[in-house]
C-alpha positions in Angstrom: 3.8 4.7 -11.6 1.7 8.0 -11.6 1.3 9.9 -7.6 -1.0 12.3 -7.8 -1.6 14.8 -4.5 -5.3 15.8 -4.7 -5.1 17.9 -1.8 -5.4 22.0 -2.1 -3.6 22.6 0.9 -0.9 20.0 1.8 2.6 19.2 -0.6 4.1 15.6 -0.3 8.1 14.9 -0.7 8.0 11.6 -1.2 12.0 11.0 0.2 12.8 7.5 -1.2 10.7 4.7 -2.7 11.5 1.1 -3.5 9.0 -1.0 -5.3 9.6 -5.0 -5.6 7.1 -7.1 -7.7 6.3 -10.7 -6.5 4.9 -13.4 -8.2 3.6 -16.3 -6.0 5.4 -14.8 -2.9 8.7 -14.5 -5.0 10.2 -11.4 -5.2 11.4 -11.0 -9.3 12.1 -7.9 -9.1 13.1 -4.7 -7.2 13.4 -1.1 -8.3 14.1 2.1 -6.9 12.7 5.6 -8.1 14.0 8.7 -7.2 13.0 11.0 -4.8 10.9 14.1 -5.8 8.2 16.8 -4.6 4.4 17.0 -4.8 2.4 20.5 -4.9 -0.8 21.0 -4.6 -3.2 19.1 -6.8 0.0 17.8 -9.1 0.7 14.5 -10.6 3.8 13.1 -11.6 5.5 10.3 -13.4 7.9 8.3 -12.0 9.3 5.1 -13.9 10.2 1.9 -12.8 11.1 -1.4 -14.7 11.0 -4.8 -13.5 12.3 -7.9 -14.9 13.6 -11.1 -13.8 13.5 -15.0 -13.8 12.3 -17.2 -10.8 11.5 -20.7 -10.9 8.3 -21.5 -10.1 8.1 -24.8 -7.8 5.1 -26.5 -6.1 2.2 -28.0 -7.2 -0.1 -25.4 -6.5 1.8 -22.1 -8.3 2.8 -24.3 -11.1 -0.9 -24.5 -11.7 -1.6 -21.0 -11.1 1.1 -20.5 -13.5 0.4 -22.6 -16.1 -3.4 -21.6 -15.9 -2.1 -17.4 -16.4 0.0 -18.6 -19.0 -3.0 -19.9 -21.5 -4.9 -16.6 -20.3 -2.3 -14.6 -21.4 -2.8 -12.4 -18.5 -0.3 -12.6 -14.9 -1.1 -11.6 -11.3 1.7 -9.3 -10.3 1.8 -7.9 -6.8 3.5 -4.5 -6.5 4.9 -3.4 -3.0 6.0 -0.4 -2.1 8.0 1.1 0.4 7.6 4.8 0.5 9.0 7.7 3.4 7.5 10.3 2.8 6.7 13.9 4.7 4.1 15.9 4.6 4.5 20.0 4.1 1.6 22.4 5.6 2.4 25.8 4.4 5.8 26.3 5.4 6.4 23.7 8.0 7.6 20.1 6.9 6.5 17.5 9.2 8.1 14.4 10.0 9.3 11.2 8.1 6.7 9.0 7.7 7.2 5.2 6.6 4.2 3.4 4.9 4.1 0.1 3.3 1.7 -0.6 0.6 0.7 -3.9 -1.7 -1.5 -3.7 -4.8 -2.5 -6.4 -7.6 -1.3 -5.8 -11.0 -3.1 -8.0 -13.9 -0.1 -7.8 -16.6 -0.6 -9.2 -20.2 1.9 -11.6 -22.1 3.5 -10.5 -25.2 1.5 -12.6 -27.5 -2.3 -11.7 -26.1 -2.4 -7.7 -26.8 -6.3 -7.6 -27.1 -7.4 -9.5 -23.7 -6.2 -5.8 -21.9 -6.0 -2.0 -22.9 -2.5 -0.6 -23.0 -3.1 1.5 -20.0 -4.5 -0.7 -16.8 -5.1 1.4 -14.3 -4.9 0.0 -10.5 -5.9 2.9 -8.1 -4.1 2.7 -4.4 -4.6 5.0 -1.8 -1.4 5.6 0.7 -2.7 6.6 4.2 -0.4 8.7 6.8 -2.3 7.6 10.2 -1.4 10.9 12.3 -2.9 13.3 9.8 -5.6 11.4 8.0 -3.7 12.2 4.6 -4.7 10.3 2.0 -2.4 10.0 -1.1 -3.9 8.5 -3.9 -1.3 6.7 -6.8 -1.8 5.4 -9.9 -0.2 2.6 -11.4 -0.2 1.6 -15.3 1.3 -0.3 -17.6 3.0 0.8 -20.3 
């Protein structure tokens, strides 16, 4: 996951990041990423590994899985809970808890030709109090 701060005046402290990979409304795995500070116009790559197995039950879910298995591309939702603080000059503002959900198209091991090696999904995290926009790029390695 790539976190980017495009702002010239604000710094962002990511105090805690908890990410969950979800397939068909079932959580596959959860990963915790260590906190870090992102200064002005900076970018940080944070790695998270998701692995797990869940039984797919129900007619619709099983049909979706079989269809995605044939295509070689699985649709995974990534739900993230972020605790962030905004730094303006030397003032550190209150902590904000944010939730975001994004959808990734992940290629299977045997289907290398369908998607490029790095498929980016752009998400935006908005802090309502200050209207701060913090882009988050998710890449598949």
